mmCIF file of the N, C-alpha and C atoms, coordinates in Angstrom:
data_MODEL
# 
_entry.id   MODEL 
# 
loop_
_atom_site.group_PDB 
_atom_site.id 
_atom_site.type_symbol 
_atom_site.label_atom_id 
_atom_site.label_alt_id 
_atom_site.label_comp_id 
_atom_site.label_asym_id 
_atom_site.label_entity_id 
_atom_site.label_seq_id 
_atom_site.pdbx_PDB_ins_code 
_atom_site.Cartn_x 
_atom_site.Cartn_y 
_atom_site.Cartn_z 
_atom_site.occupancy 
_atom_site.B_iso_or_equiv 
_atom_site.pdbx_formal_charge 
_atom_site.auth_seq_id 
_atom_site.auth_comp_id 
_atom_site.auth_asym_id 
_atom_site.auth_atom_id 
_atom_site.pdbx_PDB_model_num 
ATOM 1   N N  . MET A 1 1  ? -14.431 -7.895  -11.284 1.00 0.00 ? 1  MET A N  1 
ATOM 2   C CA . MET A 1 1  ? -14.236 -6.475  -10.938 1.00 0.00 ? 1  MET A CA 1 
ATOM 3   C C  . MET A 1 1  ? -12.464 -6.268  -11.322 1.00 0.00 ? 1  MET A C  1 
ATOM 4   N N  . LEU A 1 2  ? -11.981 -5.248  -10.944 1.00 0.00 ? 2  LEU A N  1 
ATOM 5   C CA . LEU A 1 2  ? -11.002 -4.344  -11.808 1.00 0.00 ? 2  LEU A CA 1 
ATOM 6   C C  . LEU A 1 2  ? -10.262 -4.179  -10.635 1.00 0.00 ? 2  LEU A C  1 
ATOM 7   N N  . GLY A 1 3  ? -10.787 -3.517  -9.816  1.00 0.00 ? 3  GLY A N  1 
ATOM 8   C CA . GLY A 1 3  ? -10.516 -2.873  -8.402  1.00 0.00 ? 3  GLY A CA 1 
ATOM 9   C C  . GLY A 1 3  ? -9.546  -3.536  -7.495  1.00 0.00 ? 3  GLY A C  1 
ATOM 10  N N  . LEU A 1 4  ? -9.023  -2.912  -6.491  1.00 0.00 ? 4  LEU A N  1 
ATOM 11  C CA . LEU A 1 4  ? -8.286  -3.702  -5.430  1.00 0.00 ? 4  LEU A CA 1 
ATOM 12  C C  . LEU A 1 4  ? -8.866  -4.281  -3.996  1.00 0.00 ? 4  LEU A C  1 
ATOM 13  N N  . ASP A 1 5  ? -10.230 -4.458  -4.294  1.00 0.00 ? 5  ASP A N  1 
ATOM 14  C CA . ASP A 1 5  ? -10.598 -4.530  -3.115  1.00 0.00 ? 5  ASP A CA 1 
ATOM 15  C C  . ASP A 1 5  ? -10.880 -6.191  -2.728  1.00 0.00 ? 5  ASP A C  1 
ATOM 16  N N  . ASN A 1 6  ? -10.516 -6.704  -3.421  1.00 0.00 ? 6  ASN A N  1 
ATOM 17  C CA . ASN A 1 6  ? -10.412 -8.336  -3.451  1.00 0.00 ? 6  ASN A CA 1 
ATOM 18  C C  . ASN A 1 6  ? -8.849  -9.112  -2.720  1.00 0.00 ? 6  ASN A C  1 
ATOM 19  N N  . PRO A 1 7  ? -8.746  -9.352  -1.727  1.00 0.00 ? 7  PRO A N  1 
ATOM 20  C CA . PRO A 1 7  ? -7.557  -10.146 -1.316  1.00 0.00 ? 7  PRO A CA 1 
ATOM 21  C C  . PRO A 1 7  ? -7.213  -10.498 -2.209  1.00 0.00 ? 7  PRO A C  1 
ATOM 22  N N  . VAL A 1 8  ? -7.381  -11.609 -2.564  1.00 0.00 ? 8  VAL A N  1 
ATOM 23  C CA . VAL A 1 8  ? -6.638  -12.257 -4.137  1.00 0.00 ? 8  VAL A CA 1 
ATOM 24  C C  . VAL A 1 8  ? -5.801  -10.942 -4.787  1.00 0.00 ? 8  VAL A C  1 
ATOM 25  N N  . HIS A 1 9  ? -6.714  -10.234 -5.438  1.00 0.00 ? 9  HIS A N  1 
ATOM 26  C CA . HIS A 1 9  ? -5.665  -9.479  -6.495  1.00 0.00 ? 9  HIS A CA 1 
ATOM 27  C C  . HIS A 1 9  ? -4.354  -8.545  -5.523  1.00 0.00 ? 9  HIS A C  1 
ATOM 28  N N  . ILE A 1 10 ? -4.777  -7.842  -4.479  1.00 0.00 ? 10 ILE A N  1 
ATOM 29  C CA . ILE A 1 10 ? -3.874  -7.481  -3.563  1.00 0.00 ? 10 ILE A CA 1 
ATOM 30  C C  . ILE A 1 10 ? -2.447  -8.902  -3.198  1.00 0.00 ? 10 ILE A C  1 
ATOM 31  N N  . ALA A 1 11 ? -2.514  -9.853  -3.142  1.00 0.00 ? 11 ALA A N  1 
ATOM 32  C CA . ALA A 1 11 ? -1.412  -11.087 -2.823  1.00 0.00 ? 11 ALA A CA 1 
ATOM 33  C C  . ALA A 1 11 ? -1.215  -11.266 -4.214  1.00 0.00 ? 11 ALA A C  1 
ATOM 34  N N  . PHE A 1 12 ? -1.887  -10.904 -5.154  1.00 0.00 ? 12 PHE A N  1 
ATOM 35  C CA . PHE A 1 12 ? -1.416  -11.272 -6.773  1.00 0.00 ? 12 PHE A CA 1 
ATOM 36  C C  . PHE A 1 12 ? -0.165  -10.271 -6.787  1.00 0.00 ? 12 PHE A C  1 
ATOM 37  N N  . LEU A 1 13 ? -0.763  -8.962  -6.978  1.00 0.00 ? 13 LEU A N  1 
ATOM 38  C CA . LEU A 1 13 ? 0.267   -7.685  -7.064  1.00 0.00 ? 13 LEU A CA 1 
ATOM 39  C C  . LEU A 1 13 ? 1.524   -8.098  -6.361  1.00 0.00 ? 13 LEU A C  1 
ATOM 40  N N  . PHE A 1 14 ? 1.500   -8.700  -4.736  1.00 0.00 ? 14 PHE A N  1 
ATOM 41  C CA . PHE A 1 14 ? 2.410   -8.316  -4.388  1.00 0.00 ? 14 PHE A CA 1 
ATOM 42  C C  . PHE A 1 14 ? 3.587   -9.799  -4.754  1.00 0.00 ? 14 PHE A C  1 
ATOM 43  N N  . VAL A 1 15 ? 2.903   -10.769 -5.028  1.00 0.00 ? 15 VAL A N  1 
ATOM 44  C CA . VAL A 1 15 ? 3.593   -11.881 -5.331  1.00 0.00 ? 15 VAL A CA 1 
ATOM 45  C C  . VAL A 1 15 ? 4.281   -11.455 -6.962  1.00 0.00 ? 15 VAL A C  1 
ATOM 46  N N  . LEU A 1 16 ? 3.955   -10.746 -7.393  1.00 0.00 ? 16 LEU A N  1 
ATOM 47  C CA . LEU A 1 16 ? 4.415   -10.050 -8.745  1.00 0.00 ? 16 LEU A CA 1 
ATOM 48  C C  . LEU A 1 16 ? 5.486   -8.983  -8.160  1.00 0.00 ? 16 LEU A C  1 
ATOM 49  N N  . LEU A 1 17 ? 5.351   -8.339  -7.397  1.00 0.00 ? 17 LEU A N  1 
ATOM 50  C CA . LEU A 1 17 ? 6.008   -7.170  -7.314  1.00 0.00 ? 17 LEU A CA 1 
ATOM 51  C C  . LEU A 1 17 ? 7.552   -8.120  -6.666  1.00 0.00 ? 17 LEU A C  1 
ATOM 52  N N  . LEU A 1 18 ? 7.140   -9.194  -5.752  1.00 0.00 ? 18 LEU A N  1 
ATOM 53  C CA . LEU A 1 18 ? 8.313   -9.814  -4.711  1.00 0.00 ? 18 LEU A CA 1 
ATOM 54  C C  . LEU A 1 18 ? 9.095   -10.553 -6.104  1.00 0.00 ? 18 LEU A C  1 
ATOM 55  N N  . LEU A 1 19 ? 8.291   -10.882 -7.368  1.00 0.00 ? 19 LEU A N  1 
ATOM 56  C CA . LEU A 1 19 ? 9.348   -11.697 -8.614  1.00 0.00 ? 19 LEU A CA 1 
ATOM 57  C C  . LEU A 1 19 ? 10.027  -10.792 -9.157  1.00 0.00 ? 19 LEU A C  1 
ATOM 58  N N  . VAL A 1 20 ? 9.603   -9.455  -9.385  1.00 0.00 ? 20 VAL A N  1 
ATOM 59  C CA . VAL A 1 20 ? 10.287  -8.261  -10.202 1.00 0.00 ? 20 VAL A CA 1 
ATOM 60  C C  . VAL A 1 20 ? 11.106  -7.925  -9.669  1.00 0.00 ? 20 VAL A C  1 
ATOM 61  N N  . PHE A 1 21 ? 11.361  -7.550  -8.226  1.00 0.00 ? 21 PHE A N  1 
ATOM 62  C CA . PHE A 1 21 ? 11.858  -6.576  -7.492  1.00 0.00 ? 21 PHE A CA 1 
ATOM 63  C C  . PHE A 1 21 ? 12.892  -7.546  -6.927  1.00 0.00 ? 21 PHE A C  1 
ATOM 64  N N  . GLY A 1 22 ? 12.634  -9.064  -6.136  1.00 0.00 ? 22 GLY A N  1 
ATOM 65  C CA . GLY A 1 22 ? 13.295  -9.780  -5.153  1.00 0.00 ? 22 GLY A CA 1 
ATOM 66  C C  . GLY A 1 22 ? 12.948  -9.047  -3.663  1.00 0.00 ? 22 GLY A C  1 
ATOM 67  N N  . ALA A 1 23 ? 13.275  -10.245 -2.747  1.00 0.00 ? 23 ALA A N  1 
ATOM 68  C CA . ALA A 1 23 ? 13.046  -10.016 -1.924  1.00 0.00 ? 23 ALA A CA 1 
ATOM 69  C C  . ALA A 1 23 ? 14.010  -8.701  -1.138  1.00 0.00 ? 23 ALA A C  1 
ATOM 70  N N  . LYS A 1 24 ? 15.383  -8.266  -1.057  1.00 0.00 ? 24 LYS A N  1 
ATOM 71  C CA . LYS A 1 24 ? 16.131  -7.576  -0.977  1.00 0.00 ? 24 LYS A CA 1 
ATOM 72  C C  . LYS A 1 24 ? 15.691  -5.873  -1.326  1.00 0.00 ? 24 LYS A C  1 
ATOM 73  N N  . ARG A 1 25 ? 15.056  -6.172  -2.599  1.00 0.00 ? 25 ARG A N  1 
ATOM 74  C CA . ARG A 1 25 ? 14.862  -4.733  -3.069  1.00 0.00 ? 25 ARG A CA 1 
ATOM 75  C C  . ARG A 1 25 ? 13.600  -4.100  -2.562  1.00 0.00 ? 25 ARG A C  1 
ATOM 76  N N  . LEU A 1 26 ? 12.547  -5.455  -2.156  1.00 0.00 ? 26 LEU A N  1 
ATOM 77  C CA . LEU A 1 26 ? 11.584  -4.494  -1.830  1.00 0.00 ? 26 LEU A CA 1 
ATOM 78  C C  . LEU A 1 26 ? 11.116  -3.589  -0.844  1.00 0.00 ? 26 LEU A C  1 
ATOM 79  N N  . PRO A 1 27 ? 11.283  -3.983  0.277   1.00 0.00 ? 27 PRO A N  1 
ATOM 80  C CA . PRO A 1 27 ? 11.669  -3.218  1.527   1.00 0.00 ? 27 PRO A CA 1 
ATOM 81  C C  . PRO A 1 27 ? 12.617  -1.409  0.986   1.00 0.00 ? 27 PRO A C  1 
ATOM 82  N N  . GLU A 1 28 ? 13.224  -1.673  0.576   1.00 0.00 ? 28 GLU A N  1 
ATOM 83  C CA . GLU A 1 28 ? 14.057  -0.709  0.051   1.00 0.00 ? 28 GLU A CA 1 
ATOM 84  C C  . GLU A 1 28 ? 13.172  0.374   -1.074  1.00 0.00 ? 28 GLU A C  1 
ATOM 85  N N  . LEU A 1 29 ? 12.620  -0.106  -1.777  1.00 0.00 ? 29 LEU A N  1 
ATOM 86  C CA . LEU A 1 29 ? 11.584  0.420   -2.570  1.00 0.00 ? 29 LEU A CA 1 
ATOM 87  C C  . LEU A 1 29 ? 10.273  0.911   -1.845  1.00 0.00 ? 29 LEU A C  1 
ATOM 88  N N  . GLY A 1 30 ? 9.802   0.318   -0.811  1.00 0.00 ? 30 GLY A N  1 
ATOM 89  C CA . GLY A 1 30 ? 8.750   0.848   -0.152  1.00 0.00 ? 30 GLY A CA 1 
ATOM 90  C C  . GLY A 1 30 ? 9.401   2.041   0.667   1.00 0.00 ? 30 GLY A C  1 
ATOM 91  N N  . ARG A 1 31 ? 10.479  2.139   1.372   1.00 0.00 ? 31 ARG A N  1 
ATOM 92  C CA . ARG A 1 31 ? 10.645  3.282   1.798   1.00 0.00 ? 31 ARG A CA 1 
ATOM 93  C C  . ARG A 1 31 ? 11.198  4.482   1.128   1.00 0.00 ? 31 ARG A C  1 
ATOM 94  N N  . SER A 1 32 ? 11.418  4.316   0.349   1.00 0.00 ? 32 SER A N  1 
ATOM 95  C CA . SER A 1 32 ? 11.781  5.065   -0.904  1.00 0.00 ? 32 SER A CA 1 
ATOM 96  C C  . SER A 1 32 ? 10.393  5.558   -1.828  1.00 0.00 ? 32 SER A C  1 
ATOM 97  N N  . LEU A 1 33 ? 9.581   4.809   -1.860  1.00 0.00 ? 33 LEU A N  1 
ATOM 98  C CA . LEU A 1 33 ? 8.151   5.594   -1.988  1.00 0.00 ? 33 LEU A CA 1 
ATOM 99  C C  . LEU A 1 33 ? 7.380   6.156   -0.946  1.00 0.00 ? 33 LEU A C  1 
ATOM 100 N N  . GLY A 1 34 ? 7.948   5.873   0.439   1.00 0.00 ? 34 GLY A N  1 
ATOM 101 C CA . GLY A 1 34 ? 7.025   6.266   1.608   1.00 0.00 ? 34 GLY A CA 1 
ATOM 102 C C  . GLY A 1 34 ? 7.743   7.704   1.037   1.00 0.00 ? 34 GLY A C  1 
ATOM 103 N N  . SER A 1 35 ? 8.817   8.001   1.559   1.00 0.00 ? 35 SER A N  1 
ATOM 104 C CA . SER A 1 35 ? 9.652   9.095   1.876   1.00 0.00 ? 35 SER A CA 1 
ATOM 105 C C  . SER A 1 35 ? 9.303   9.871   0.550   1.00 0.00 ? 35 SER A C  1 
ATOM 106 N N  . GLY A 1 36 ? 9.390   9.661   -0.570  1.00 0.00 ? 36 GLY A N  1 
ATOM 107 C CA . GLY A 1 36 ? 8.844   10.312  -1.649  1.00 0.00 ? 36 GLY A CA 1 
ATOM 108 C C  . GLY A 1 36 ? 7.221   11.297  -1.423  1.00 0.00 ? 36 GLY A C  1 
ATOM 109 N N  . LEU A 1 37 ? 6.028   10.577  -1.221  1.00 0.00 ? 37 LEU A N  1 
ATOM 110 C CA . LEU A 1 37 ? 5.351   10.892  -1.202  1.00 0.00 ? 37 LEU A CA 1 
ATOM 111 C C  . LEU A 1 37 ? 5.370   11.704  0.050   1.00 0.00 ? 37 LEU A C  1 
ATOM 112 N N  . ARG A 1 38 ? 5.931   11.263  1.405   1.00 0.00 ? 38 ARG A N  1 
ATOM 113 C CA . ARG A 1 38 ? 6.125   12.281  2.434   1.00 0.00 ? 38 ARG A CA 1 
ATOM 114 C C  . ARG A 1 38 ? 6.520   13.960  1.842   1.00 0.00 ? 38 ARG A C  1 
ATOM 115 N N  . GLY A 1 39 ? 7.963   13.480  0.990   1.00 0.00 ? 39 GLY A N  1 
ATOM 116 C CA . GLY A 1 39 ? 8.408   14.924  0.948   1.00 0.00 ? 39 GLY A CA 1 
ATOM 117 C C  . GLY A 1 39 ? 7.307   15.935  0.121   1.00 0.00 ? 39 GLY A C  1 
ATOM 118 N N  . PHE A 1 40 ? 6.546   14.712  -1.169  1.00 0.00 ? 40 PHE A N  1 
ATOM 119 C CA . PHE A 1 40 ? 5.514   15.529  -2.058  1.00 0.00 ? 40 PHE A CA 1 
ATOM 120 C C  . PHE A 1 40 ? 4.477   16.142  -0.981  1.00 0.00 ? 40 PHE A C  1 
ATOM 121 N N  . LYS A 1 41 ? 3.872   15.461  -0.350  1.00 0.00 ? 41 LYS A N  1 
ATOM 122 C CA . LYS A 1 41 ? 3.057   16.184  0.656   1.00 0.00 ? 41 LYS A CA 1 
ATOM 123 C C  . LYS A 1 41 ? 3.660   17.105  1.812   1.00 0.00 ? 41 LYS A C  1 
ATOM 124 N N  . GLU A 1 42 ? 4.940   17.301  1.982   1.00 0.00 ? 42 GLU A N  1 
ATOM 125 C CA . GLU A 1 42 ? 5.378   18.558  2.692   1.00 0.00 ? 42 GLU A CA 1 
ATOM 126 C C  . GLU A 1 42 ? 5.418   19.588  1.806   1.00 0.00 ? 42 GLU A C  1 
ATOM 127 N N  . SER A 1 43 ? 5.959   19.369  0.679   1.00 0.00 ? 43 SER A N  1 
ATOM 128 C CA . SER A 1 43 ? 6.079   20.564  -0.545  1.00 0.00 ? 43 SER A CA 1 
ATOM 129 C C  . SER A 1 43 ? 4.649   21.056  -0.856  1.00 0.00 ? 43 SER A C  1 
ATOM 130 N N  . ILE A 1 44 ? 3.800   20.247  -0.580  1.00 0.00 ? 44 ILE A N  1 
ATOM 131 C CA . ILE A 1 44 ? 2.282   20.566  -0.952  1.00 0.00 ? 44 ILE A CA 1 
ATOM 132 C C  . ILE A 1 44 ? 1.983   21.519  -0.057  1.00 0.00 ? 44 ILE A C  1 
ATOM 133 N N  . SER A 1 45 ? 1.804   21.018  1.247   1.00 0.00 ? 45 SER A N  1 
ATOM 134 C CA . SER A 1 45 ? 1.237   21.999  2.514   1.00 0.00 ? 45 SER A CA 1 
ATOM 135 C C  . SER A 1 45 ? 2.092   22.929  2.911   1.00 0.00 ? 45 SER A C  1 
ATOM 136 N N  . GLY A 1 46 ? 3.312   22.746  2.717   1.00 0.00 ? 46 GLY A N  1 
ATOM 137 C CA . GLY A 1 46 ? 4.458   24.399  2.867   1.00 0.00 ? 46 GLY A CA 1 
ATOM 138 C C  . GLY A 1 46 ? 4.949   23.777  4.566   1.00 0.00 ? 46 GLY A C  1 
ATOM 139 N N  . GLU A 1 47 ? 4.588   22.836  4.858   1.00 0.00 ? 47 GLU A N  1 
ATOM 140 C CA . GLU A 1 47 ? 5.104   23.035  6.262   1.00 0.00 ? 47 GLU A CA 1 
ATOM 141 C C  . GLU A 1 47 ? 6.050   21.238  6.430   1.00 0.00 ? 47 GLU A C  1 
ATOM 142 N N  . THR A 1 48 ? 7.245   21.547  7.508   1.00 0.00 ? 48 THR A N  1 
ATOM 143 C CA . THR A 1 48 ? 8.399   20.499  7.877   1.00 0.00 ? 48 THR A CA 1 
ATOM 144 C C  . THR A 1 48 ? 8.241   20.081  8.864   1.00 0.00 ? 48 THR A C  1 
ATOM 145 N N  . GLY A 1 49 ? 8.224   18.580  8.713   1.00 0.00 ? 49 GLY A N  1 
ATOM 146 C CA . GLY A 1 49 ? 8.330   17.773  9.868   1.00 0.00 ? 49 GLY A CA 1 
ATOM 147 C C  . GLY A 1 49 ? 9.522   18.464  11.158  1.00 0.00 ? 49 GLY A C  1 
ATOM 148 N N  . ALA A 1 50 ? 9.177   17.655  12.452  1.00 0.00 ? 50 ALA A N  1 
ATOM 149 C CA . ALA A 1 50 ? 10.068  17.921  13.606  1.00 0.00 ? 50 ALA A CA 1 
ATOM 150 C C  . ALA A 1 50 ? 11.122  17.161  13.583  1.00 0.00 ? 50 ALA A C  1 
ATOM 151 N N  . ALA A 1 51 ? 11.223  15.801  12.661  1.00 0.00 ? 51 ALA A N  1 
ATOM 152 C CA . ALA A 1 51 ? 12.446  15.078  12.454  1.00 0.00 ? 51 ALA A CA 1 
ATOM 153 C C  . ALA A 1 51 ? 13.557  15.755  11.598  1.00 0.00 ? 51 ALA A C  1 
ATOM 154 N N  . GLN A 1 52 ? 12.773  16.217  10.362  1.00 0.00 ? 52 GLN A N  1 
ATOM 155 C CA . GLN A 1 52 ? 13.535  16.986  9.128   1.00 0.00 ? 52 GLN A CA 1 
ATOM 156 C C  . GLN A 1 52 ? 14.655  18.062  10.326  1.00 0.00 ? 52 GLN A C  1 
ATOM 157 N N  . LEU A 1 53 ? 13.867  18.470  11.140  1.00 0.00 ? 53 LEU A N  1 
ATOM 158 C CA . LEU A 1 53 ? 14.279  19.838  11.188  1.00 0.00 ? 53 LEU A CA 1 
ATOM 159 C C  . LEU A 1 53 ? 15.557  19.732  12.423  1.00 0.00 ? 53 LEU A C  1 
ATOM 160 N N  . ASP A 1 54 ? 15.236  18.540  13.243  1.00 0.00 ? 54 ASP A N  1 
ATOM 161 C CA . ASP A 1 54 ? 16.195  18.260  14.341  1.00 0.00 ? 54 ASP A CA 1 
ATOM 162 C C  . ASP A 1 54 ? 17.447  17.385  13.502  1.00 0.00 ? 54 ASP A C  1 
ATOM 163 N N  . ALA A 1 55 ? 17.177  16.646  11.968  1.00 0.00 ? 55 ALA A N  1 
ATOM 164 C CA . ALA A 1 55 ? 18.191  16.327  11.662  1.00 0.00 ? 55 ALA A CA 1 
ATOM 165 C C  . ALA A 1 55 ? 18.978  16.959  10.834  1.00 0.00 ? 55 ALA A C  1 
ATOM 166 N N  . ALA A 1 56 ? 18.500  18.171  10.345  1.00 0.00 ? 56 ALA A N  1 
ATOM 167 C CA . ALA A 1 56 ? 19.244  19.233  9.612   1.00 0.00 ? 56 ALA A CA 1 
ATOM 168 C C  . ALA A 1 56 ? 20.794  19.964  10.124  1.00 0.00 ? 56 ALA A C  1 
ATOM 169 N N  . PRO A 1 57 ? 20.807  19.955  11.503  1.00 0.00 ? 57 PRO A N  1 
ATOM 170 C CA . PRO A 1 57 ? 22.204  20.193  12.201  1.00 0.00 ? 57 PRO A CA 1 
ATOM 171 C C  . PRO A 1 57 ? 22.839  19.137  12.119  1.00 0.00 ? 57 PRO A C  1 
ATOM 172 N N  . VAL A 1 58 ? 22.570  17.977  12.321  1.00 0.00 ? 58 VAL A N  1 
ATOM 173 C CA . VAL A 1 58 ? 23.493  16.839  12.292  1.00 0.00 ? 58 VAL A CA 1 
ATOM 174 C C  . VAL A 1 58 ? 24.242  16.880  11.055  1.00 0.00 ? 58 VAL A C  1 
ATOM 175 N N  . ALA A 1 59 ? 23.490  16.700  9.649   1.00 0.00 ? 59 ALA A N  1 
ATOM 176 C CA . ALA A 1 59 ? 23.374  16.436  8.163   1.00 0.00 ? 59 ALA A CA 1 
ATOM 177 C C  . ALA A 1 59 ? 24.836  17.668  8.394   1.00 0.00 ? 59 ALA A C  1 
ATOM 178 N N  . THR A 1 60 ? 24.432  19.085  8.503   1.00 0.00 ? 60 THR A N  1 
ATOM 179 C CA . THR A 1 60 ? 25.648  20.303  8.436   1.00 0.00 ? 60 THR A CA 1 
ATOM 180 C C  . THR A 1 60 ? 26.671  19.859  9.218   1.00 0.00 ? 60 THR A C  1 
ATOM 181 N N  . HIS A 1 61 ? 26.524  19.225  10.052  1.00 0.00 ? 61 HIS A N  1 
ATOM 182 C CA . HIS A 1 61 ? 27.516  18.953  11.086  1.00 0.00 ? 61 HIS A CA 1 
ATOM 183 C C  . HIS A 1 61 ? 28.572  17.990  10.287  1.00 0.00 ? 61 HIS A C  1 
ATOM 184 N N  . ALA A 1 62 ? 28.294  16.989  9.680   1.00 0.00 ? 62 ALA A N  1 
ATOM 185 C CA . ALA A 1 62 ? 28.850  15.677  9.241   1.00 0.00 ? 62 ALA A CA 1 
ATOM 186 C C  . ALA A 1 62 ? 29.542  16.861  7.945   1.00 0.00 ? 62 ALA A C  1 
ATOM 187 N N  . ALA A 1 63 ? 28.448  17.165  7.062   1.00 0.00 ? 63 ALA A N  1 
ATOM 188 C CA . ALA A 1 63 ? 29.453  17.444  5.666   1.00 0.00 ? 63 ALA A CA 1 
ATOM 189 C C  . ALA A 1 63 ? 30.704  18.849  6.403   1.00 0.00 ? 63 ALA A C  1 
ATOM 190 N N  . SER A 1 64 ? 30.352  18.951  7.341   1.00 0.00 ? 64 SER A N  1 
ATOM 191 C CA . SER A 1 64 ? 31.435  20.309  7.788   1.00 0.00 ? 64 SER A CA 1 
ATOM 192 C C  . SER A 1 64 ? 32.947  19.447  8.461   1.00 0.00 ? 64 SER A C  1 
ATOM 193 N N  . VAL A 1 65 ? 32.538  18.123  8.903   1.00 0.00 ? 65 VAL A N  1 
ATOM 194 C CA . VAL A 1 65 ? 33.542  17.029  9.395   1.00 0.00 ? 65 VAL A CA 1 
ATOM 195 C C  . VAL A 1 65 ? 33.877  16.751  8.086   1.00 0.00 ? 65 VAL A C  1 
ATOM 196 N N  . ALA A 1 66 ? 33.357  16.365  7.368   1.00 0.00 ? 66 ALA A N  1 
ATOM 197 C CA . ALA A 1 66 ? 33.728  15.882  5.909   1.00 0.00 ? 66 ALA A CA 1 
ATOM 198 C C  . ALA A 1 66 ? 34.734  16.618  5.453   1.00 0.00 ? 66 ALA A C  1 
ATOM 199 N N  . THR A 1 67 ? 34.513  18.017  5.201   1.00 0.00 ? 67 THR A N  1 
ATOM 200 C CA . THR A 1 67 ? 35.345  19.064  4.753   1.00 0.00 ? 67 THR A CA 1 
ATOM 201 C C  . THR A 1 67 ? 36.519  19.030  5.261   1.00 0.00 ? 67 THR A C  1 
ATOM 202 N N  . GLN A 1 68 ? 36.993  19.230  6.420   1.00 0.00 ? 68 GLN A N  1 
ATOM 203 C CA . GLN A 1 68 ? 37.861  19.296  7.139   1.00 0.00 ? 68 GLN A CA 1 
ATOM 204 C C  . GLN A 1 68 ? 38.815  18.477  7.615   1.00 0.00 ? 68 GLN A C  1 
ATOM 205 N N  . ALA A 1 69 ? 38.306  16.749  7.241   1.00 0.00 ? 69 ALA A N  1 
ATOM 206 C CA . ALA A 1 69 ? 39.160  15.764  7.195   1.00 0.00 ? 69 ALA A CA 1 
ATOM 207 C C  . ALA A 1 69 ? 39.961  15.787  5.413   1.00 0.00 ? 69 ALA A C  1 
ATOM 208 N N  . ASP A 1 70 ? 39.237  16.431  4.842   1.00 0.00 ? 70 ASP A N  1 
ATOM 209 C CA . ASP A 1 70 ? 39.758  16.573  3.376   1.00 0.00 ? 70 ASP A CA 1 
ATOM 210 C C  . ASP A 1 70 ? 40.702  17.509  3.457   1.00 0.00 ? 70 ASP A C  1 
ATOM 211 N N  . ALA A 1 71 ? 40.644  18.615  4.116   1.00 0.00 ? 71 ALA A N  1 
ATOM 212 C CA . ALA A 1 71 ? 41.385  19.637  4.028   1.00 0.00 ? 71 ALA A CA 1 
ATOM 213 C C  . ALA A 1 71 ? 42.995  19.575  4.741   1.00 0.00 ? 71 ALA A C  1 
ATOM 214 N N  . ARG A 1 72 ? 42.835  18.596  5.335   1.00 0.00 ? 72 ARG A N  1 
ATOM 215 C CA . ARG A 1 72 ? 43.686  17.965  6.223   1.00 0.00 ? 72 ARG A CA 1 
ATOM 216 C C  . ARG A 1 72 ? 44.887  17.234  5.725   1.00 0.00 ? 72 ARG A C  1 
ATOM 217 N N  . GLN A 1 73 ? 44.503  16.242  4.724   1.00 0.00 ? 73 GLN A N  1 
ATOM 218 C CA . GLN A 1 73 ? 45.157  15.189  3.886   1.00 0.00 ? 73 GLN A CA 1 
ATOM 219 C C  . GLN A 1 73 ? 46.017  16.010  2.938   1.00 0.00 ? 73 GLN A C  1 
ATOM 220 N N  . PRO A 1 74 ? 47.196  15.592  2.623   1.00 0.00 ? 74 PRO A N  1 
ATOM 221 C CA . PRO A 1 74 ? 48.151  16.465  1.740   1.00 0.00 ? 74 PRO A CA 1 
ATOM 222 C C  . PRO A 1 74 ? 47.482  15.997  0.518   1.00 0.00 ? 74 PRO A C  1 
ATOM 223 N N  . THR A 1 75 ? 47.990  17.057  -0.614  1.00 0.00 ? 75 THR A N  1 
ATOM 224 C CA . THR A 1 75 ? 47.588  16.563  -1.891  1.00 0.00 ? 75 THR A CA 1 
ATOM 225 C C  . THR A 1 75 ? 48.569  16.379  -2.684  1.00 0.00 ? 75 THR A C  1 
ATOM 226 N N  . GLY A 1 76 ? 48.362  15.381  -3.444  1.00 0.00 ? 76 GLY A N  1 
ATOM 227 C CA . GLY A 1 76 ? 49.701  15.102  -4.400  1.00 0.00 ? 76 GLY A CA 1 
ATOM 228 C C  . GLY A 1 76 ? 50.702  14.168  -3.626  1.00 0.00 ? 76 GLY A C  1 
ATOM 229 N N  . ALA A 1 77 ? 50.622  13.927  -1.917  1.00 0.00 ? 77 ALA A N  1 
ATOM 230 C CA . ALA A 1 77 ? 51.514  13.598  -1.637  1.00 0.00 ? 77 ALA A CA 1 
ATOM 231 C C  . ALA A 1 77 ? 51.743  11.952  -1.398  1.00 0.00 ? 77 ALA A C  1 
ATOM 232 N N  . ALA A 1 78 ? 51.718  11.410  -1.960  1.00 0.00 ? 78 ALA A N  1 
ATOM 233 C CA . ALA A 1 78 ? 51.712  9.479   -2.146  1.00 0.00 ? 78 ALA A CA 1 
ATOM 234 C C  . ALA A 1 78 ? 53.060  8.726   -2.181  1.00 0.00 ? 78 ALA A C  1 
ATOM 235 N N  . SER A 1 79 ? 52.470  7.991   -1.674  1.00 0.00 ? 79 SER A N  1 
ATOM 236 C CA . SER A 1 79 ? 53.917  7.072   -1.221  1.00 0.00 ? 79 SER A CA 1 
ATOM 237 C C  . SER A 1 79 ? 54.256  5.918   -2.084  1.00 0.00 ? 79 SER A C  1 
ATOM 238 N N  . SER A 1 80 ? 55.468  6.526   -2.866  1.00 0.00 ? 80 SER A N  1 
ATOM 239 C CA . SER A 1 80 ? 55.747  4.975   -3.657  1.00 0.00 ? 80 SER A CA 1 
ATOM 240 C C  . SER A 1 80 ? 57.191  4.499   -3.173  1.00 0.00 ? 80 SER A C  1 
ATOM 241 N N  . SER A 1 81 ? 56.661  2.926   -3.134  1.00 0.00 ? 81 SER A N  1 
ATOM 242 C CA . SER A 1 81 ? 58.329  2.711   -2.449  1.00 0.00 ? 81 SER A CA 1 
ATOM 243 C C  . SER A 1 81 ? 58.280  1.830   -3.968  1.00 0.00 ? 81 SER A C  1 
ATOM 244 N N  . SER A 1 82 ? 59.675  1.166   -4.316  1.00 0.00 ? 82 SER A N  1 
ATOM 245 C CA . SER A 1 82 ? 60.099  0.823   -5.661  1.00 0.00 ? 82 SER A CA 1 
ATOM 246 C C  . SER A 1 82 ? 60.648  -0.806  -5.134  1.00 0.00 ? 82 SER A C  1 
# 
């Protein structure tokens, strides 16, 4: 059989992925894949999740705070000590 219906095939695939990507990178890869699939599903259905709608003002606020912090710093005022 060539399908993934056998648990030995799934275990072999998991071990192979673990060897290729490493233990630290594998959870990050899974999150990234899940996020990509979720975004694809939302773009096809045209719906947005409630979590996304709640996070949008926070991201906008964080960007405005970062812009304000950059504006407060003097440009070209490097302290030089000889």
